[in-house]
PDB file of N, CA, C, O and CB in Angstrom:
ATOM      1  N   MET A   1      -3.444 -12.829  10.220  1.00  0.00           N
ATOM      2  CA  MET A   1      -3.390 -11.707   9.285  1.00  0.00           C
ATOM      3  C   MET A   1      -3.407 -10.389  10.062  1.00  0.00           C
ATOM      4  O   MET A   1      -4.107 -10.245  11.064  1.00  0.00           O
ATOM      5  CB  MET A   1      -4.576 -11.767   8.282  1.00  0.00           C
ATOM      6  N   GLU A   2      -2.642  -9.469   9.587  1.00  0.00           N
ATOM      7  CA  GLU A   2      -2.578  -8.138  10.194  1.00  0.00           C
ATOM      8  C   GLU A   2      -3.178  -7.133   9.221  1.00  0.00           C
ATOM      9  O   GLU A   2      -3.081  -7.295   8.004  1.00  0.00           O
ATOM     10  CB  GLU A   2      -1.107  -7.750  10.561  1.00  0.00           C
ATOM     11  N   LYS A   3      -3.798  -6.095   9.771  1.00  0.00           N
ATOM     12  CA  LYS A   3      -4.318  -4.999   8.955  1.00  0.00           C
ATOM     13  C   LYS A   3      -3.536  -3.749   9.299  1.00  0.00           C
ATOM     14  O   LYS A   3      -3.254  -3.471  10.465  1.00  0.00           O
ATOM     15  CB  LYS A   3      -5.849  -4.784   9.183  1.00  0.00           C
ATOM     16  N   VAL A   4      -3.187  -2.994   8.257  1.00  0.00           N
ATOM     17  CA  VAL A   4      -2.465  -1.749   8.475  1.00  0.00           C
ATOM     18  C   VAL A   4      -3.038  -0.678   7.553  1.00  0.00           C
ATOM     19  O   VAL A   4      -3.493  -0.960   6.444  1.00  0.00           O
ATOM     20  CB  VAL A   4      -0.939  -1.936   8.231  1.00  0.00           C
ATOM     21  N   LYS A   5      -3.002   0.552   8.044  1.00  0.00           N
ATOM     22  CA  LYS A   5      -3.436   1.702   7.259  1.00  0.00           C
ATOM     23  C   LYS A   5      -2.191   2.511   6.936  1.00  0.00           C
ATOM     24  O   LYS A   5      -1.442   2.905   7.831  1.00  0.00           O
ATOM     25  CB  LYS A   5      -4.509   2.568   8.026  1.00  0.00           C
ATOM     26  N   LEU A   6      -1.977   2.756   5.642  1.00  0.00           N
ATOM     27  CA  LEU A   6      -0.828   3.541   5.201  1.00  0.00           C
ATOM     28  C   LEU A   6      -1.286   4.879   4.641  1.00  0.00           C
ATOM     29  O   LEU A   6      -2.263   4.951   3.896  1.00  0.00           O
ATOM     30  CB  LEU A   6      -0.016   2.772   4.147  1.00  0.00           C
ATOM     31  N   LYS A   7      -0.577   5.928   5.002  1.00  0.00           N
ATOM     32  CA  LYS A   7      -0.818   7.239   4.392  1.00  0.00           C
ATOM     33  C   LYS A   7       0.067   7.302   3.156  1.00  0.00           C
ATOM     34  O   LYS A   7       1.288   7.171   3.244  1.00  0.00           O
ATOM     35  CB  LYS A   7      -0.513   8.438   5.398  1.00  0.00           C
ATOM     36  N   VAL A   8      -0.565   7.505   2.004  1.00  0.00           N
ATOM     37  CA  VAL A   8       0.167   7.530   0.733  1.00  0.00           C
ATOM     38  C   VAL A   8       0.069   8.927   0.134  1.00  0.00           C
ATOM     39  O   VAL A   8      -1.026   9.464  -0.028  1.00  0.00           O
ATOM     40  CB  VAL A   8      -0.390   6.460  -0.262  1.00  0.00           C
ATOM     41  N   THR A   9       1.210   9.507  -0.192  1.00  0.00           N
ATOM     42  CA  THR A   9       1.225  10.824  -0.819  1.00  0.00           C
ATOM     43  C   THR A   9       1.783  10.706  -2.225  1.00  0.00           C
ATOM     44  O   THR A   9       2.541   9.788  -2.538  1.00  0.00           O
ATOM     45  CB  THR A   9       2.055  11.827   0.015  1.00  0.00           C
ATOM     46  N   GLY A  10       1.393  11.650  -3.065  1.00  0.00           N
ATOM     47  CA  GLY A  10       1.881  11.684  -4.436  1.00  0.00           C
ATOM     48  C   GLY A  10       0.876  11.173  -5.456  1.00  0.00           C
ATOM     49  O   GLY A  10       1.112  11.283  -6.660  1.00  0.00           O
ATOM     50  N   MET A  11      -0.247  10.614  -4.994  1.00  0.00           N
ATOM     51  CA  MET A  11      -1.270  10.122  -5.927  1.00  0.00           C
ATOM     52  C   MET A  11      -2.142  11.292  -6.375  1.00  0.00           C
ATOM     53  O   MET A  11      -2.591  12.098  -5.559  1.00  0.00           O
ATOM     54  CB  MET A  11      -2.144   9.003  -5.268  1.00  0.00           C
ATOM     55  N   THR A  12      -2.374  11.370  -7.682  1.00  0.00           N
ATOM     56  CA  THR A  12      -3.190  12.467  -8.201  1.00  0.00           C
ATOM     57  C   THR A  12      -4.375  12.008  -9.046  1.00  0.00           C
ATOM     58  O   THR A  12      -5.255  12.806  -9.368  1.00  0.00           O
ATOM     59  CB  THR A  12      -2.333  13.383  -9.015  1.00  0.00           C
ATOM     60  N   CYS A  13      -4.401  10.719  -9.409  1.00  0.00           N
ATOM     61  CA  CYS A  13      -5.456  10.245 -10.308  1.00  0.00           C
ATOM     62  C   CYS A  13      -5.724   8.756 -10.082  1.00  0.00           C
ATOM     63  O   CYS A  13      -5.053   8.113  -9.275  1.00  0.00           O
ATOM     64  CB  CYS A  13      -5.069  10.501 -11.782  1.00  0.00           C
ATOM     65  N   ASN A  14      -6.704   8.220 -10.796  1.00  0.00           N
ATOM     66  CA  ASN A  14      -7.043   6.809 -10.660  1.00  0.00           C
ATOM     67  C   ASN A  14      -5.924   5.888 -11.135  1.00  0.00           C
ATOM     68  O   ASN A  14      -5.776   4.780 -10.618  1.00  0.00           O
ATOM     69  CB  ASN A  14      -8.305   6.511 -11.427  1.00  0.00           C
ATOM     70  N   ASN A  15      -5.137   6.331 -12.109  1.00  0.00           N
ATOM     71  CA  ASN A  15      -3.995   5.519 -12.539  1.00  0.00           C
ATOM     72  C   ASN A  15      -2.972   5.387 -11.414  1.00  0.00           C
ATOM     73  O   ASN A  15      -2.370   4.329 -11.238  1.00  0.00           O
ATOM     74  CB  ASN A  15      -3.333   6.133 -13.788  1.00  0.00           C
ATOM     75  N   CYS A  16      -2.779   6.462 -10.656  1.00  0.00           N
ATOM     76  CA  CYS A  16      -1.884   6.417  -9.495  1.00  0.00           C
ATOM     77  C   CYS A  16      -2.404   5.407  -8.480  1.00  0.00           C
ATOM     78  O   CYS A  16      -1.648   4.591  -7.953  1.00  0.00           O
ATOM     79  CB  CYS A  16      -1.751   7.820  -8.843  1.00  0.00           C
ATOM     80  N   LEU A  17      -3.698   5.472  -8.215  1.00  0.00           N
ATOM     81  CA  LEU A  17      -4.339   4.559  -7.279  1.00  0.00           C
ATOM     82  C   LEU A  17      -4.097   3.117  -7.698  1.00  0.00           C
ATOM     83  O   LEU A  17      -3.707   2.287  -6.876  1.00  0.00           O
ATOM     84  CB  LEU A  17      -5.843   4.845  -7.187  1.00  0.00           C
ATOM     85  N   LYS A  18      -4.325   2.816  -8.960  1.00  0.00           N
ATOM     86  CA  LYS A  18      -4.138   1.448  -9.468  1.00  0.00           C
ATOM     87  C   LYS A  18      -2.671   1.021  -9.378  1.00  0.00           C
ATOM     88  O   LYS A  18      -2.377  -0.141  -9.097  1.00  0.00           O
ATOM     89  CB  LYS A  18      -4.628   1.346 -10.928  1.00  0.00           C
ATOM     90  N   HIS A  19      -1.768   1.943  -9.613  1.00  0.00           N
ATOM     91  CA  HIS A  19      -0.341   1.653  -9.530  1.00  0.00           C
ATOM     92  C   HIS A  19       0.038   1.267  -8.096  1.00  0.00           C
ATOM     93  O   HIS A  19       0.772   0.302  -7.884  1.00  0.00           O
ATOM     94  CB  HIS A  19       0.488   2.871 -10.001  1.00  0.00           C
ATOM     95  N   VAL A  20      -0.457   2.011  -7.127  1.00  0.00           N
ATOM     96  CA  VAL A  20      -0.185   1.717  -5.716  1.00  0.00           C
ATOM     97  C   VAL A  20      -0.821   0.382  -5.323  1.00  0.00           C
ATOM     98  O   VAL A  20      -0.177  -0.443  -4.675  1.00  0.00           O
ATOM     99  CB  VAL A  20      -0.718   2.858  -4.806  1.00  0.00           C
ATOM    100  N   GLU A  21      -2.074   0.168  -5.711  1.00  0.00           N
ATOM    101  CA  GLU A  21      -2.749  -1.094  -5.397  1.00  0.00           C
ATOM    102  C   GLU A  21      -1.981  -2.282  -5.970  1.00  0.00           C
ATOM    103  O   GLU A  21      -1.803  -3.295  -5.293  1.00  0.00           O
ATOM    104  CB  GLU A  21      -4.187  -1.083  -5.940  1.00  0.00           C
ATOM    105  N   THR A  22      -1.532  -2.160  -7.201  1.00  0.00           N
ATOM    106  CA  THR A  22      -0.795  -3.247  -7.852  1.00  0.00           C
ATOM    107  C   THR A  22       0.532  -3.506  -7.151  1.00  0.00           C
ATOM    108  O   THR A  22       0.902  -4.657  -6.922  1.00  0.00           O
ATOM    109  CB  THR A  22      -0.550  -2.920  -9.330  1.00  0.00           C
ATOM    110  N   ALA A  23       1.243  -2.441  -6.812  1.00  0.00           N
ATOM    111  CA  ALA A  23       2.542  -2.589  -6.142  1.00  0.00           C
ATOM    112  C   ALA A  23       2.394  -3.352  -4.832  1.00  0.00           C
ATOM    113  O   ALA A  23       3.240  -4.180  -4.492  1.00  0.00           O
ATOM    114  CB  ALA A  23       3.176  -1.211  -5.880  1.00  0.00           C
ATOM    115  N   LEU A  24       1.333  -3.077  -4.106  1.00  0.00           N
ATOM    116  CA  LEU A  24       1.109  -3.761  -2.831  1.00  0.00           C
ATOM    117  C   LEU A  24       0.567  -5.173  -3.035  1.00  0.00           C
ATOM    118  O   LEU A  24       1.015  -6.113  -2.379  1.00  0.00           O
ATOM    119  CB  LEU A  24       0.143  -2.957  -1.965  1.00  0.00           C
ATOM    120  N   ALA A  25      -0.389  -5.319  -3.938  1.00  0.00           N
ATOM    121  CA  ALA A  25      -1.036  -6.616  -4.154  1.00  0.00           C
ATOM    122  C   ALA A  25      -0.062  -7.671  -4.670  1.00  0.00           C
ATOM    123  O   ALA A  25      -0.269  -8.863  -4.441  1.00  0.00           O
ATOM    124  CB  ALA A  25      -2.188  -6.465  -5.131  1.00  0.00           C
ATOM    125  N   GLU A  26       0.991  -7.254  -5.359  1.00  0.00           N
ATOM    126  CA  GLU A  26       1.955  -8.195  -5.919  1.00  0.00           C
ATOM    127  C   GLU A  26       2.908  -8.774  -4.875  1.00  0.00           C
ATOM    128  O   GLU A  26       3.622  -9.738  -5.153  1.00  0.00           O
ATOM    129  CB  GLU A  26       2.749  -7.520  -7.000  1.00  0.00           C
ATOM    130  N   LEU A  27       2.922  -8.193  -3.682  1.00  0.00           N
ATOM    131  CA  LEU A  27       3.803  -8.706  -2.632  1.00  0.00           C
ATOM    132  C   LEU A  27       3.259 -10.024  -2.087  1.00  0.00           C
ATOM    133  O   LEU A  27       2.058 -10.170  -1.863  1.00  0.00           O
ATOM    134  CB  LEU A  27       3.954  -7.673  -1.490  1.00  0.00           C
ATOM    135  N   GLU A  28       4.154 -10.968  -1.882  1.00  0.00           N
ATOM    136  CA  GLU A  28       3.767 -12.247  -1.302  1.00  0.00           C
ATOM    137  C   GLU A  28       3.202 -12.007   0.103  1.00  0.00           C
ATOM    138  O   GLU A  28       3.768 -11.243   0.885  1.00  0.00           O
ATOM    139  CB  GLU A  28       4.982 -13.230  -1.256  1.00  0.00           C
ATOM    140  N   GLY A  29       2.100 -12.657   0.407  1.00  0.00           N
ATOM    141  CA  GLY A  29       1.502 -12.542   1.727  1.00  0.00           C
ATOM    142  C   GLY A  29       0.442 -11.466   1.856  1.00  0.00           C
ATOM    143  O   GLY A  29      -0.247 -11.398   2.874  1.00  0.00           O
ATOM    144  N   VAL A  30       0.297 -10.618   0.836  1.00  0.00           N
ATOM    145  CA  VAL A  30      -0.728  -9.583   0.879  1.00  0.00           C
ATOM    146  C   VAL A  30      -2.049 -10.200   0.422  1.00  0.00           C
ATOM    147  O   VAL A  30      -2.161 -10.719  -0.688  1.00  0.00           O
ATOM    148  CB  VAL A  30      -0.335  -8.355  -0.015  1.00  0.00           C
ATOM    149  N   GLU A  31      -3.045 -10.129   1.307  1.00  0.00           N
ATOM    150  CA  GLU A  31      -4.344 -10.732   1.007  1.00  0.00           C
ATOM    151  C   GLU A  31      -5.289  -9.753   0.319  1.00  0.00           C
ATOM    152  O   GLU A  31      -6.008 -10.127  -0.607  1.00  0.00           O
ATOM    153  CB  GLU A  31      -4.984 -11.249   2.281  1.00  0.00           C
ATOM    154  N   SER A  32      -5.288  -8.490   0.773  1.00  0.00           N
ATOM    155  CA  SER A  32      -6.174  -7.507   0.151  1.00  0.00           C
ATOM    156  C   SER A  32      -5.600  -6.102   0.288  1.00  0.00           C
ATOM    157  O   SER A  32      -4.868  -5.791   1.228  1.00  0.00           O
ATOM    158  CB  SER A  32      -7.575  -7.571   0.777  1.00  0.00           C
ATOM    159  N   VAL A  33      -5.961  -5.263  -0.688  1.00  0.00           N
ATOM    160  CA  VAL A  33      -5.529  -3.863  -0.709  1.00  0.00           C
ATOM    161  C   VAL A  33      -6.708  -3.017  -1.156  1.00  0.00           C
ATOM    162  O   VAL A  33      -7.371  -3.340  -2.142  1.00  0.00           O
ATOM    163  CB  VAL A  33      -4.292  -3.651  -1.653  1.00  0.00           C
ATOM    164  N   LYS A  34      -6.968  -1.945  -0.440  1.00  0.00           N
ATOM    165  CA  LYS A  34      -8.005  -0.989  -0.832  1.00  0.00           C
ATOM    166  C   LYS A  34      -7.419   0.408  -0.644  1.00  0.00           C
ATOM    167  O   LYS A  34      -7.070   0.803   0.469  1.00  0.00           O
ATOM    168  CB  LYS A  34      -9.335  -1.182   0.015  1.00  0.00           C
ATOM    169  N   VAL A  35      -7.316   1.146  -1.741  1.00  0.00           N
ATOM    170  CA  VAL A  35      -6.731   2.489  -1.695  1.00  0.00           C
ATOM    171  C   VAL A  35      -7.829   3.520  -1.913  1.00  0.00           C
ATOM    172  O   VAL A  35      -8.637   3.399  -2.833  1.00  0.00           O
ATOM    173  CB  VAL A  35      -5.607   2.651  -2.762  1.00  0.00           C
ATOM    174  N   ASN A  36      -7.848   4.538  -1.053  1.00  0.00           N
ATOM    175  CA  ASN A  36      -8.782   5.647  -1.180  1.00  0.00           C
ATOM    176  C   ASN A  36      -7.976   6.853  -1.663  1.00  0.00           C
ATOM    177  O   ASN A  36      -7.187   7.427  -0.913  1.00  0.00           O
ATOM    178  CB  ASN A  36      -9.525   5.947   0.186  1.00  0.00           C
ATOM    179  N   LEU A  37      -8.187   7.226  -2.919  1.00  0.00           N
ATOM    180  CA  LEU A  37      -7.430   8.327  -3.526  1.00  0.00           C
ATOM    181  C   LEU A  37      -7.700   9.645  -2.816  1.00  0.00           C
ATOM    182  O   LEU A  37      -6.770  10.401  -2.535  1.00  0.00           O
ATOM    183  CB  LEU A  37      -7.776   8.457  -5.008  1.00  0.00           C
ATOM    184  N   LYS A  38      -8.954   9.923  -2.529  1.00  0.00           N
ATOM    185  CA  LYS A  38      -9.333  11.200  -1.924  1.00  0.00           C
ATOM    186  C   LYS A  38      -8.697  11.393  -0.544  1.00  0.00           C
ATOM    187  O   LYS A  38      -8.245  12.488  -0.208  1.00  0.00           O
ATOM    188  CB  LYS A  38     -10.851  11.291  -1.810  1.00  0.00           C
ATOM    189  N   LYS A  39      -8.668  10.318   0.250  1.00  0.00           N
ATOM    190  CA  LYS A  39      -8.102  10.401   1.600  1.00  0.00           C
ATOM    191  C   LYS A  39      -6.601  10.124   1.621  1.00  0.00           C
ATOM    192  O   LYS A  39      -5.928  10.426   2.606  1.00  0.00           O
ATOM    193  CB  LYS A  39      -8.811   9.424   2.520  1.00  0.00           C
ATOM    194  N   GLY A  40      -6.071   9.547   0.530  1.00  0.00           N
ATOM    195  CA  GLY A  40      -4.652   9.210   0.489  1.00  0.00           C
ATOM    196  C   GLY A  40      -4.300   8.087   1.445  1.00  0.00           C
ATOM    197  O   GLY A  40      -3.235   8.095   2.064  1.00  0.00           O
ATOM    198  N   ILE A  41      -5.203   7.118   1.564  1.00  0.00           N
ATOM    199  CA  ILE A  41      -5.024   6.024   2.512  1.00  0.00           C
ATOM    200  C   ILE A  41      -5.081   4.682   1.784  1.00  0.00           C
ATOM    201  O   ILE A  41      -5.917   4.474   0.906  1.00  0.00           O
ATOM    202  CB  ILE A  41      -6.096   6.083   3.620  1.00  0.00           C
ATOM    203  N   ALA A  42      -4.187   3.786   2.159  1.00  0.00           N
ATOM    204  CA  ALA A  42      -4.221   2.409   1.664  1.00  0.00           C
ATOM    205  C   ALA A  42      -4.441   1.493   2.858  1.00  0.00           C
ATOM    206  O   ALA A  42      -3.671   1.515   3.819  1.00  0.00           O
ATOM    207  CB  ALA A  42      -2.898   2.034   0.895  1.00  0.00           C
ATOM    208  N   ASN A  43      -5.489   0.694   2.792  1.00  0.00           N
ATOM    209  CA  ASN A  43      -5.754  -0.315   3.810  1.00  0.00           C
ATOM    210  C   ASN A  43      -5.258  -1.646   3.268  1.00  0.00           C
ATOM    211  O   ASN A  43      -5.681  -2.095   2.204  1.00  0.00           O
ATOM    212  CB  ASN A  43      -7.281  -0.379   4.183  1.00  0.00           C
ATOM    213  N   VAL A  44      -4.358  -2.267   4.012  1.00  0.00           N
ATOM    214  CA  VAL A  44      -3.725  -3.494   3.541  1.00  0.00           C
ATOM    215  C   VAL A  44      -3.897  -4.588   4.591  1.00  0.00           C
ATOM    216  O   VAL A  44      -3.643  -4.380   5.778  1.00  0.00           O
ATOM    217  CB  VAL A  44      -2.221  -3.260   3.230  1.00  0.00           C
ATOM    218  N   LYS A  45      -4.331  -5.754   4.128  1.00  0.00           N
ATOM    219  CA  LYS A  45      -4.411  -6.936   4.981  1.00  0.00           C
ATOM    220  C   LYS A  45      -3.338  -7.891   4.490  1.00  0.00           C
ATOM    221  O   LYS A  45      -3.320  -8.260   3.316  1.00  0.00           O
ATOM    222  CB  LYS A  45      -5.850  -7.602   4.947  1.00  0.00           C
ATOM    223  N   PHE A  46      -2.433  -8.296   5.395  1.00  0.00           N
ATOM    224  CA  PHE A  46      -1.289  -9.096   4.978  1.00  0.00           C
ATOM    225  C   PHE A  46      -0.858 -10.057   6.078  1.00  0.00           C
ATOM    226  O   PHE A  46      -1.217  -9.906   7.246  1.00  0.00           O
ATOM    227  CB  PHE A  46      -0.127  -8.193   4.587  1.00  0.00           C
ATOM    228  N   ASP A  47      -0.079 -11.045   5.668  1.00  0.00           N
ATOM    229  CA  ASP A  47       0.466 -12.031   6.590  1.00  0.00           C
ATOM    230  C   ASP A  47       1.764 -11.474   7.173  1.00  0.00           C
ATOM    231  O   ASP A  47       2.767 -11.347   6.471  1.00  0.00           O
ATOM    232  CB  ASP A  47       0.707 -13.404   5.875  1.00  0.00           C
ATOM    233  N   GLU A  48       1.732 -11.146   8.459  1.00  0.00           N
ATOM    234  CA  GLU A  48       2.886 -10.518   9.092  1.00  0.00           C
ATOM    235  C   GLU A  48       4.062 -11.479   9.270  1.00  0.00           C
ATOM    236  O   GLU A  48       5.155 -11.049   9.640  1.00  0.00           O
ATOM    237  CB  GLU A  48       2.485  -9.955  10.432  1.00  0.00           C
ATOM    238  N   THR A  49       3.856 -12.777   9.013  1.00  0.00           N
ATOM    239  CA  THR A  49       4.988 -13.717   9.059  1.00  0.00           C
ATOM    240  C   THR A  49       5.767 -13.709   7.744  1.00  0.00           C
ATOM    241  O   THR A  49       6.869 -14.251   7.668  1.00  0.00           O
ATOM    242  CB  THR A  49       4.491 -15.144   9.365  1.00  0.00           C
ATOM    243  N   ILE A  50       5.187 -13.091   6.707  1.00  0.00           N
ATOM    244  CA  ILE A  50       5.846 -13.030   5.394  1.00  0.00           C
ATOM    245  C   ILE A  50       6.353 -11.624   5.088  1.00  0.00           C
ATOM    246  O   ILE A  50       7.464 -11.465   4.582  1.00  0.00           O
ATOM    247  CB  ILE A  50       4.881 -13.484   4.293  1.00  0.00           C
ATOM    248  N   GLN A  51       5.560 -10.616   5.386  1.00  0.00           N
ATOM    249  CA  GLN A  51       5.917  -9.219   5.106  1.00  0.00           C
ATOM    250  C   GLN A  51       5.865  -8.398   6.392  1.00  0.00           C
ATOM    251  O   GLN A  51       5.171  -8.749   7.346  1.00  0.00           O
ATOM    252  CB  GLN A  51       4.967  -8.611   4.039  1.00  0.00           C
ATOM    253  N   GLU A  52       6.608  -7.305   6.394  1.00  0.00           N
ATOM    254  CA  GLU A  52       6.549  -6.329   7.475  1.00  0.00           C
ATOM    255  C   GLU A  52       6.008  -5.027   6.900  1.00  0.00           C
ATOM    256  O   GLU A  52       5.990  -4.841   5.684  1.00  0.00           O
ATOM    257  CB  GLU A  52       7.955  -6.118   8.137  1.00  0.00           C
ATOM    258  N   VAL A  53       5.573  -4.136   7.766  1.00  0.00           N
ATOM    259  CA  VAL A  53       5.038  -2.849   7.305  1.00  0.00           C
ATOM    260  C   VAL A  53       6.091  -2.116   6.483  1.00  0.00           C
ATOM    261  O   VAL A  53       5.755  -1.468   5.491  1.00  0.00           O
ATOM    262  CB  VAL A  53       4.585  -1.976   8.506  1.00  0.00           C
ATOM    263  N   ASP A  54       7.342  -2.205   6.872  1.00  0.00           N
ATOM    264  CA  ASP A  54       8.413  -1.549   6.109  1.00  0.00           C
ATOM    265  C   ASP A  54       8.489  -2.069   4.674  1.00  0.00           C
ATOM    266  O   ASP A  54       8.820  -1.317   3.758  1.00  0.00           O
ATOM    267  CB  ASP A  54       9.761  -1.756   6.806  1.00  0.00           C
ATOM    268  N   ASP A  55       8.185  -3.352   4.478  1.00  0.00           N
ATOM    269  CA  ASP A  55       8.179  -3.920   3.130  1.00  0.00           C
ATOM    270  C   ASP A  55       7.062  -3.294   2.299  1.00  0.00           C
ATOM    271  O   ASP A  55       7.232  -3.039   1.106  1.00  0.00           O
ATOM    272  CB  ASP A  55       8.013  -5.456   3.185  1.00  0.00           C
ATOM    273  N   LEU A  56       5.930  -3.050   2.932  1.00  0.00           N
ATOM    274  CA  LEU A  56       4.793  -2.436   2.236  1.00  0.00           C
ATOM    275  C   LEU A  56       5.126  -1.002   1.837  1.00  0.00           C
ATOM    276  O   LEU A  56       4.885  -0.598   0.699  1.00  0.00           O
ATOM    277  CB  LEU A  56       3.529  -2.464   3.125  1.00  0.00           C
ATOM    278  N   THR A  57       5.678  -0.235   2.772  1.00  0.00           N
ATOM    279  CA  THR A  57       6.003   1.157   2.453  1.00  0.00           C
ATOM    280  C   THR A  57       7.099   1.230   1.394  1.00  0.00           C
ATOM    281  O   THR A  57       7.083   2.125   0.549  1.00  0.00           O
ATOM    282  CB  THR A  57       6.441   1.911   3.718  1.00  0.00           C
ATOM    283  N   THR A  58       8.045   0.303   1.431  1.00  0.00           N
ATOM    284  CA  THR A  58       9.104   0.272   0.428  1.00  0.00           C
ATOM    285  C   THR A  58       8.530  -0.001  -0.958  1.00  0.00           C
ATOM    286  O   THR A  58       8.961   0.607  -1.938  1.00  0.00           O
ATOM    287  CB  THR A  58      10.150  -0.789   0.786  1.00  0.00           C
ATOM    288  N   ALA A  59       7.567  -0.906  -1.046  1.00  0.00           N
ATOM    289  CA  ALA A  59       6.941  -1.217  -2.343  1.00  0.00           C
ATOM    290  C   ALA A  59       6.249   0.016  -2.918  1.00  0.00           C
ATOM    291  O   ALA A  59       6.323   0.270  -4.120  1.00  0.00           O
ATOM    292  CB  ALA A  59       5.923  -2.373  -2.193  1.00  0.00           C
ATOM    293  N   VAL A  60       5.578   0.781  -2.057  1.00  0.00           N
ATOM    294  CA  VAL A  60       4.909   2.003  -2.512  1.00  0.00           C
ATOM    295  C   VAL A  60       5.950   3.033  -2.939  1.00  0.00           C
ATOM    296  O   VAL A  60       5.793   3.689  -3.969  1.00  0.00           O
ATOM    297  CB  VAL A  60       3.996   2.584  -1.396  1.00  0.00           C
ATOM    298  N   ASP A  61       7.005   3.173  -2.153  1.00  0.00           N
ATOM    299  CA  ASP A  61       8.081   4.112  -2.500  1.00  0.00           C
ATOM    300  C   ASP A  61       8.712   3.755  -3.844  1.00  0.00           C
ATOM    301  O   ASP A  61       8.985   4.635  -4.660  1.00  0.00           O
ATOM    302  CB  ASP A  61       9.159   4.124  -1.400  1.00  0.00           C
ATOM    303  N   GLN A  62       8.939   2.473  -4.069  1.00  0.00           N
ATOM    304  CA  GLN A  62       9.542   2.028  -5.330  1.00  0.00           C
ATOM    305  C   GLN A  62       8.604   2.233  -6.513  1.00  0.00           C
ATOM    306  O   GLN A  62       9.052   2.312  -7.657  1.00  0.00           O
ATOM    307  CB  GLN A  62       9.935   0.559  -5.234  1.00  0.00           C
ATOM    308  N   ALA A  63       7.302   2.319  -6.240  1.00  0.00           N
ATOM    309  CA  ALA A  63       6.320   2.585  -7.299  1.00  0.00           C
ATOM    310  C   ALA A  63       6.258   4.077  -7.637  1.00  0.00           C
ATOM    311  O   ALA A  63       5.574   4.472  -8.581  1.00  0.00           O
ATOM    312  CB  ALA A  63       4.928   2.085  -6.873  1.00  0.00           C
ATOM    313  N   GLY A  64       6.973   4.906  -6.867  1.00  0.00           N
ATOM    314  CA  GLY A  64       7.038   6.336  -7.170  1.00  0.00           C
ATOM    315  C   GLY A  64       6.202   7.223  -6.276  1.00  0.00           C
ATOM    316  O   GLY A  64       5.989   8.393  -6.591  1.00  0.00           O
ATOM    317  N   TYR A  65       5.726   6.685  -5.165  1.00  0.00           N
ATOM    318  CA  TYR A  65       4.901   7.441  -4.217  1.00  0.00           C
ATOM    319  C   TYR A  65       5.550   7.339  -2.849  1.00  0.00           C
ATOM    320  O   TYR A  65       6.550   6.639  -2.685  1.00  0.00           O
ATOM    321  CB  TYR A  65       3.422   6.909  -4.181  1.00  0.00           C
ATOM    322  N   GLN A  66       4.994   8.030  -1.870  1.00  0.00           N
ATOM    323  CA  GLN A  66       5.542   7.976  -0.529  1.00  0.00           C
ATOM    324  C   GLN A  66       4.480   7.370   0.394  1.00  0.00           C
ATOM    325  O   GLN A  66       3.296   7.689   0.290  1.00  0.00           O
ATOM    326  CB  GLN A  66       5.982   9.398  -0.039  1.00  0.00           C
ATOM    327  N   ALA A  67       4.924   6.496   1.292  1.00  0.00           N
ATOM    328  CA  ALA A  67       3.993   5.859   2.218  1.00  0.00           C
ATOM    329  C   ALA A  67       4.598   5.790   3.610  1.00  0.00           C
ATOM    330  O   ALA A  67       5.808   5.640   3.783  1.00  0.00           O
ATOM    331  CB  ALA A  67       3.617   4.455   1.729  1.00  0.00           C
ATOM    332  N   GLU A  68       3.726   5.902   4.586  1.00  0.00           N
ATOM    333  CA  GLU A  68       4.111   5.723   5.987  1.00  0.00           C
ATOM    334  C   GLU A  68       2.893   5.195   6.722  1.00  0.00           C
ATOM    335  O   GLU A  68       1.761   5.352   6.265  1.00  0.00           O
ATOM    336  CB  GLU A  68       4.636   7.065   6.631  1.00  0.00           C
ATOM    337  N   ARG A  69       3.131   4.583   7.839  1.00  0.00           N
ATOM    338  CA  ARG A  69       2.028   4.054   8.644  1.00  0.00           C
ATOM    339  C   ARG A  69       1.177   5.227   9.117  1.00  0.00           C
ATOM    340  O   ARG A  69       1.697   6.217   9.634  1.00  0.00           O
ATOM    341  CB  ARG A  69       2.559   3.214   9.862  1.00  0.00           C
ATOM    342  N   ALA A  70      -0.131   5.104   8.935  1.00  0.00           N
ATOM    343  CA  ALA A  70      -1.052   6.191   9.313  1.00  0.00           C
ATOM    344  C   ALA A  70      -1.454   6.058  10.780  1.00  0.00           C
ATOM    345  O   ALA A  70      -2.222   6.876  11.286  1.00  0.00           O
ATOM    346  CB  ALA A  70      -2.316   6.181   8.408  1.00  0.00           C
TER     347      ALA A  70
END
């Protein structure tokens, strides 16, 4: 399992946080997601043989926010 920290922009409320968490958690191979709204950071633990960091950032982008590796 790999851990990655993503910088997420565009979140303004708890609903945004839940939307980002859901978008990431629904990806195959993602074991855990913890998003900190105040810091704009998502900590993701995932199976790197199934997903790549680019897949994670794409999922966040498709949810309507912007993400990049922190």
